[in-house]
N, C-alpha and C positions, 0 to 999 in steps of 0.2 A: 503494499499500499503505500509506503512512504517513498519508495522509489519514483513513482509516478507523480508525486507531489510537485517535484521540481527537478529541472535539468542541471545536470553538473557540467563542470567545464569541458570534460572530454566529450559530452554528447553534443554540446552546441558546436564544439570545433569539427567533431565528425558530421554534423547535419551542414555546415558551412561548407566543407569540402566536398560533399556530396552535391551541393548547388552549384559550386565553381567548375565542376565537370573534371575530366581526367586531364585535360590540358594544364591545369594547375597544379596536378598531383606533385609534380617535382618541386615547385616552390614551396608548397605546404610541408612535403618532407623536410625541406632544407629548413625551413623556419622551426620546425618541431625539434631540430637537434639544438636549437639555442637554449640556454639555460634560462627559466622562466621564473618570475617572482611569483611569491604566493599570492593568491586573489584576496588581499587585505588592503585597506587603505594604507599608503607608504607612509613613512616617516620623512616627508619632505619639506617640513616647517622648521627652520632655524630660529635662532634667537632674534636675528633682525627681522625676519618675516613675522615673528610673533609680536614683537613690537609694534611694526606697521599695521598688523591685523586690529591691535587694541586702539593705538591712536587715531588710525584711519577711520574705524568704525565709530568711535567716540566724536570726533570733530566732523560733524555733518555740515549742514548749512545754517544751523541755529545762531552760532556765535557771530557769522558774517551778515545775517539778514535780521534778526530779531531777538537781541539779548536783553530785550527791555523789560521782561514780566520782573526779573529779580530787582531792578530799580524801581519799578512800579509799586511793589508791595514794600520795599525797605523803605522808599521815602527820601533818601538822600545818597549821595555820591559815595561817602565813606562806608556806611553799612553796607552798600551794595558791593564795594570790592571786597569787604570782609567775608560778605557771605559767600562770593564765588570762591575765595580762598578756602573757607570752612568747609564748603561743599568738596572741593578738591581732597582736603584730608578724609572726610567721611567716606568718600569713594574708594580711596586708597586704603583705609581701614576694612571696608567691605570686601575689598579685593584680595587683602591679605587671609581672610575667612577663605575664600575661594583658592587661594594658593594652597592652604593646608588640606583643604578637601581635594584638590586636583592632584596633588602629591601623594596623598594617601590612598584615594581611590582612583586609579590611572586608566579611567574609562571616558571615552568621548560622551558628549551629551550633556554637559553642564550639570544644572540643576536636577535633570531628570535621573541621573545616575546616583546622585548623592541622597535625593528624597527616597529613592528605591532602597538604598543600603540601610537608611536609618529608619524609615516609617513603613517600608513595605511597597507593594505594588500599586495600590490603590491612589495615594496622593501623586505618585509619580505619572500614572495613567492620565489623572485630571489635569497635570502639568502639560503633559504632551499634547493632550487634546486641545487645550487652551492655546497653547503656544503654536502647535504644528498648524492649526486650523485657522487661528485668527492672528495672534501677535506677528509672528515673523513674516508671514505672506504679506500683512497689511503693512508693517513696517517697511518691506520692500517696496511695496506700491506707493507708498507716500515719498519715500526718498526718490523713486524715479520720476514721481510726478513733478517734484521740486527741480529735479535735473533738467527735465522737459521744458518746464516754465521758463528757466533762465537760459537754456539753450535757443529756445525760440524767440526770446524777446527782441534781440537785435534786429531780427527780420521784419519786426512790426513796430517801427519806431512810433512813439506817441499813444499807443495803446496796448492793451494786453493781447498775447496770441489767443486766437480761436480756441474754445475749449477741445474741439475735436482733433486740432494739431497737437496741442499738449499731450492729450491722451495716445494718439496714435505713436508719438515720439516716445511717451513713457513705455509703451508696449514694445516697441522697437529696443529699447534700452533692457527691457527685462529679457526679450529674447536673445539679444547679445551677450548679455552677462550671463545667463543660464548657459549658453552653447559653449563660451569659453571655459565656465567651471566645469562643464560635463567633458570636454575634448582634453583638458589638461590642467591638473592641480598645480604644477609648476608655473604653467602660463597665468593662472589665477592669482599665484601668489607674487610674480613679478609686476602684475597690472597693480596689485594692492600696493606694492612697495612704491610703485612709480607715482601713483596718486596721492599716497601719504606725505612722500616727499613734496609734491607740488603743493599740497595745501600747508604743510609747514614754511614752505618757500613764501608764500602770500601772506603768512602770519609774521614771518621775520620782516617782510617789507612793510607791514602795517604798523609793527612794533617800532623799527628803526624810524619810520617816518613821525610816529608819535614821539619818540626821543628827540628827534630834531626839532619838533615844534616845543617840545618842553624847554631845550637848550635855547630856542629863541624868546623864552619868556612866556609862553602860553599856558600860564598855570592859574589863570583866574577860576577856572571851572574844578580846580583841585584844592582851592582853599576853603576855609570853612565847610569841610565835606559833610560835616554832621548836622547841619542846619536843616530843620525839616524832617529829622528821622522819625519814621513810626513808631508810635508808642503803643500800638497793637500788638499784642502777642500773636494773635491769629494772622496778621500781616506779615509779620517776620517769618513766622512758619510758613506761610504760602510763599514768601520769596525763597527759603531753603527748599521747598517742594520743586518749585520751577529750576531752581540752580542744579539740584540733584538730576533732574532730567536731562540737563545738557551734558552731564558726566555718564548717562545711561550708555552701557556697551563695554564697561570694565570686566565683564564676565565672559568677553568672546572667545577668549583663548581656551576656557574649560570645555568648549563645546568640540574642540579638536584636539584633545589631551594626547589620543592615540597616534595622532600623526605629527607629535612634536619631538624632535630630537632631544634626547636627554630630559624629559620633562621635569625631573626632580630639580635640576638645576635652571632650565630655561623658563619654565613657568612663573616661579616666583621672581625671577631676574627680570623678565620681559614686563611683570606688573609693576615691579619696585622702580623702572626705568620710565615705561610707559605714561602711567597714570600721574606722576609728579610732573612729567613734562607737558601734559594735557592742561593742569592746573596752572603751571606758569604761563602757558600760551593764553588760556581764558583771562588771568588776572591782568596781564600786560597788555592784551588786546583792549581790553575795556578801559585801562588807563589812557591808552592811545586814543580811543574814541572821545574821551572827555578832554583831550588837549584841543580839539576844534570843535566840540559840541557842547552845549549846556545840557541839562537834564532834561529840560523840557523838549529842545530839539532832538534828543536822542529819542524820547517818547512819541514824537510825532514823526520821525523818520520812518518810511515804509521799509527801507533796506538800509541799515545802519552802515554797513561795510562799503556801499555804494555811495552813500552821501560822504563818507570819510574820503572815498577816493575821489570823488569830484572837487573837494576842497583843498585835498594835499597833493594827489598825484598827477593831476591835470598838466600834461595832456597825455599822460599814460594811464589815465583813471579806467580805460578799458581792460587793463588786466584784471582788476577785481572781478567783474561778473564772470571772465573767462576762468578763473581759478574757482570760483565759486560753482561752476558747472563741474570743473575736475574734482572738486571736494565731494560733490554730491554722488558722482559717479564712483568715485572710490569707496564711499561709505555704501552705496548699493551694493557693491562687489563684495564687500566684506558681510554684509547682512545675509546675501546669497550663499556665500561659502559656509557660514557657520549654521544658517538654517537648514541646508541640506543634511549636516551631520547630526542634526537632533532627530529629524525624521528617519534616517538611517538607523541610528541607536533603537528608537522607538519600535521601528519595524522588526529589527534583530531580536528584540526582547518580546514581541507578540502583541505589543499594544498598538501597532499600525498594521496595515496589511504586508504581508511578507515581501513582496516584491520590492518595497521601499527600502529594504536592508540588502538589495543586490549591488554588486559592484561590476563596472565595466569591465568587461575581459581584456580589453585592449587598453584602457587608458587609467584603470584603478582609480576612478572616481565614483562617487554614489550617485550615478547618473539618474536613477528613477526618482530617487528623494530630492534632486535638485530640480528637476521638471515638474514634478508635483508641486513644489513650492512655487516655480515659476507661474504654473497654470493658475493657481489660487491668486498669485498677485495680481494677473490679468484681469480676473474677475473682479477684484477689489478696486480696479481704475475704473470700471464701468460706471459705478453709481455717480451720481451728480457731486456729492461730497461725503468722503467717508471719514473726514478729520475729526468730525464731531462724535461720531460713534466710536472711533478708536480710542478718543480721549477718554471717554468712559470705561472702555475696556482696560486702559493704562493702569487703574488702580490694582488690578489683578498681578501685574508683574511686581508690585511690591507685596503681595501676599506672598509670593513664592520666593522672593529674596528673604523675607522673614523667617520662612519655613525652613530655606536652607541653611541660614546662620543658626536657627534651633537645631537643625539636623547635626551641625558640628558640635553644638552643645551635648546633644543627645548621644553621639557616638563616643563621647569623650568618656561616658560611663557604661555604655552598653557594648562597645567594641574597643576595649582597652588594649587588646592583643594587636590591633594595626599598627604598622610601622608608620611613623610620622615624620618624614624628611623636614617638613615645616610645621612648627607649633606655635600657635599665637595664644597670648594671654585670653583667657576665657571671658574677660570682661569686655573685649572687643567684639566678639559675637553678640553678648548680650545687649551691647549698645545698638548693633545693627537691628536687633529684634525691635527693641524699643523705638528706633528710627522708623522702621518699616511700619510698625503699627501706627505711628503717627501719619505717616505718609498714605495710609490705607484709608485712615478715618478723617482725616482734615478736609478734602475735598468733599466727602459725603457729608460731613457736620456743616461745612461752609454753604455748599450749595447743593442741598438733599434734591435728587431726582429720580424718576422711574426709571431712568436707563441704568442705573446702578443695578437694580434689582433684575433686570432683563438680562445683564451681562453675568450676574450670578447664577440666574436660571441656566442659562447657556452653558457655563461652566459645568454644572451639576448634570445637565441633560447627557453629558458624556457617560452617565452611569447606565443610560438606556442601551448603549451599544456595549460597555464594560461586561455587564452580566452575561448575556448570551454570547458574545463573540470573544471575549477574553476568558472569562472565570469558566464558563460552561464549555466553550469551544464547541458550538452545535455542528453536526457533521454536514448538514445541508449547505452550510457557508462554505466549508471547505471544498466540498464537490463542485459548488459554483465558480470559486476562486481557482481551482486547479487549472482547467483549460485555459482560463484568462491570463494566469501567471505564466504558463508555458509559451503562449502565444508573445506575451510582452517580453519573455527572456529571448526568443529568436528574434524579435523585431529589434532590440535593443543591444542584443549581444551582452548581457550581463548574467552573472551567477551568484550563487549564495557565498558570503564570504567564508573563507577558510578559518576553522577554529584554530587558535594559537594558544600556546601557554604563556 
């Protein structure tokens, strides 16, 4: 029974050889003589690529276009800069928890693997259901829509590009990024490295320009910086909430632990280099903005970096929107890269359909999982406005961050035998749990909405699929999926991953 469920590597090779005919026989035999790698995801990601994945995914378009929510809620320049710095510290502390978890449990999949080890399959399934079906593909869609908007704008001077153009360009970007990630893991890494360096270059340009303006005496907006500070605890809390969203993405490397070279060394090192680097960039970029804009002007600007470029970099101000396009494309590539690994691991553990856990026979990439994420992302760009819906779903992300930090605490007592190359003080995950609780409850208390209830219902609706298909493993579902899986295997030339020790 089991042999007919899926086709192994040899079956697909033999089927392909029979389709190619006898004229290709010699070539096939010659190729078969070459030593072949095991059909698992290869360890192609080094320290530099790991840093670029973290930095490139964290720094999207937000810091260039609309970094004003923190200023709006903090009320003044001084607290705004302090909150950006404090959010960087909190993101670093959260990432240190993930460094311990990632070096202790060296499986890909990020939170999914850690929740499985600490709490069992059910919380991990709900995480994979929510993240694979909504959070990851919708984030991919939003980033590519932002890319499309800024890529199309120069061709429509004086007005916004038509919605159909933006959506078509976004779909084309999704197709291109998914294709690259399916065809070559190394090429996807090179693209991520290039676009990360590109966005660091434009940040350097903005920071240096800001320093020049300071040297010229443009310090009016940086004096009396605490005048008008918000006295509302809720307002300061919402400023932290928005600041921490700008730092979201510090967990990206944990999704690809199995592909990291020497994860015990490179995972914590990439985190300790990448996240402080992002923190410094965010603080210095904001200081640069305030050298040429008052707080009011910054709040009124539709695209802060573009306004800065027009005032300081003219006639070279065109480089800012160009590099914003580079930045969003790089973030979209990083989002796609990690999303595919989560779907791959969930499929491997039986929480998603098995075909998602299969690997390309030639490219050693999780092609079915990447394609699935891309298809969902294209569906998400079709509605008129998905941003509102996704904002309501965002609170779920911090539920899982908090649960993951709690998992670290729980495993300190329940899994004492585990080897921990990195071990953080237990007060750090405790702090992250408290911060997560606040960030989940703050928006709901501040502006209660039925949408939060709908999102919660969707998350738990995954149980309707979990009981029959995962827990009970009903036979009719297996019989239905068997021929579909085999045909998709032949179509995409993918095989189940080999089990490795």
